[in-house]
N, C-alpha and C positions, 0 to 999 in steps of 0.2 A: 470412586467416580459416580454421577448421576446424570442421566438425562430428563430435557423438557422441551417442551414445543415453544419457539419463539417464532412470532409472525409466519408461520407454517414450515419451520424449517427446523430438524432437529439437531437441539444444539449440544453439544458434550460439555458439560463441567466436570474439573479435574479436581486435584487436590490443592491445597494453597502452593502458590507458586506457579501454578499454570496460567495459561493465556486468556483473556477473555476476547470474544471481537463483536463487533456491532458492525450495522450496512444501512447506513443513511443518504437518504437525497441531499441533495446540494445544489441549490437554485440561488443562493447570493453570497457576499461576504460574511452578512450576518449568522450564516451558518457555520461559519468557521471561525467566530471570534472567541466561542467559549472554548474551542479546541486547542486552540494556540495561547490562551492566557493560564491553561491548566498546567504551569510548570516552565521551565528553563529548557531552550530549544539544543539539542545536539546535531540535526543533521535539517537541512534543508533544501531539496533538489528539485527542478523541474526539467525534464526531458526538451534539451533546446540545443539545435547547433551554434547558436550565436552566441557571444560571449557575455561576460556579466552578470548581473543578478535581475530578479524581477520580484517586486515590491507587491505583496498580497494582502489584504486588510493591514495586519499589524509586521507582519513576516515578510522578509526579504530570502527568496530561492535563489541558489546558485544554479546558472543555466550549465548544464553539460550533457552530454552522450555517452561517457564513459562505463564499459563493460570487463565483465571477467579479470578486472585485478583491481586492487586492493586500491580503491582513490579516496583524498584528502590528507589530511595532516596523521603524524603518528599515532595522536592524541584523540579526541573526541572527533567526530565528523568522518570518521571512514567507514566506508561500504564500497559493496561490489555486488553487480548483477549477472545474473545468469542465465542464460538460453533466450536471448533477446536479440534476434538478428536483424531485425528490420526497423526500418525508422519510418513513421508517418510525420509526412508535412507538407502534404498536398492539398487538395481541394478537399475541404468537407462536406457528405452526403446530405447535412443539413444545418441550419445554423445552431450553434450552443444556444441553450437553455438558462446556461449560466449567467447573471447579470452581475456586472461589480468586475473589479480588478480580476477575478479568479479565472475568467473567462481565458484569460492569457495563460493559464496553464495547460489548457485542453488542446491549442494549438499543434502540438507535436506531442508524439509518443511513442515508444516503443512497444513491440509486439514479435509474436513468432507464429508461424502457420507450421511446425513441425509436429503438433499434439504434445510436447514436450513442458514439465512444469518453467514456471517461471520462478527464479528464488531471487531473491533480497536477503542480503546478509550487511548486518550494523556488527562495525567494532568500534573500540574505543570508549565502551562506555563502562561503568563501575559495578563489579561484579554484586547480584543478591540485591541490586537496587530496581525501584519501580520506574517504567518506564510508558509511554504511551506513541505508537507509532499511527501514522495517518497516511492512508495510502490514495489519493487521487485519482478516480478512472471517470467514464460516462457509459451510458445507455448507447450501442452503437446502431442497433436495430429493434422493433418492435415485438420480435418473436423472441417469446421468455425461452430461447433454447441454446443458451452458453453458459451452463452453469460453470462454476469453480471450486474446487474443493482447496480450503484454505489445511496447509500442514505447518506446523512448526516445531521446535523444540529449542526451547529455553535451559536446557540441562547441557547440551552436546549439539553443536552447528552441523554437524554429519550423520551422526547415530541417531535416529528418532526413539521417541520413548513411546510407552504406550499411553494411549489417552492424548497422543499429540494432536489427530485431527481434530481440527478447530470447528468447522463449520463450512456447511455449503452455501456459497451467495449467489447471485443472478444477476449482474451488473446490467441488463436488459429490464429488471421488474419495475424501476419508477419511469420508464418510457425513453424515447429515443431522444440522444441527447441532452438527457437531464444527468446533470453531476451526479457523481457518486463516491461517498468520502466509506473507506474500507477503516474501522478504527478498533485497533488491535490495542489492549492495556496488557504488558507481560512484566516480567520480571527478568533480568540480564543472569546469563549463566557464569560460572565464576572463572572463564577466561574474560569477560566482558564484552561477550557476543550475543547476536538474537539475530538467527534465521526463521525468514517464512515463505513457502513455495504455494504457487496459485498453479493447482494442478486442473487441467481442463477435463470435464468430461463426458461434453457432449460434441465437442466440432475441437477440430486440430487449432484453430485459431485462440491465442491464449488472450487472456486478460491484457487491456492495454493499459500501459503502465505512462502514466503523464506525469506524475508528481508524487514525491512523497516526504515527510516531515516528520522528525523525530523527537520526544520531548523526557527531559526528565521530569516526574511527578514531585510537584509538591505536597 
């Protein structure tokens, strides 16, 4: 295991097969195209009380607010969300700074104010295969006081392993209402699953989960 400094944040690099993560600003559909084109999609979900789907760039997102139970088909596309008890769908504090069709992904999101880790678990994956998960969120305030620690387990979705702490991110770092893409490259475990949790460090307010998409890497 080794450590290196990346954009002011200590990044933990682990052995082969472990996950890596990037935190990127998102201002238009152009920022999404290269991420969407690098593999075949297995999951694409946007948080919304409405029915149907939302087309963003080249990808169609299913609208859903399902939580705490396996959702999706018996194969690819299964997922579940934990500790997200609140849905935001009201008046936003300021206009979004995301241009294009992607702005529609930020109109609603799930979160909690209980100070608990937010968890996303994916199923129906191919064991030991490489994938990319993209989580969509945004800066909500101007003050950099909403750090979130990412913790993953690519070998067991329940029992964490040494070196599973991936990175500490700051969703407000790019500015208020600027879109943020959390990009995780990982290897699915032997059960064909992957779990990521977002642990709040400074505030009981959790990460705002607006959408996520998962791809099998080419």
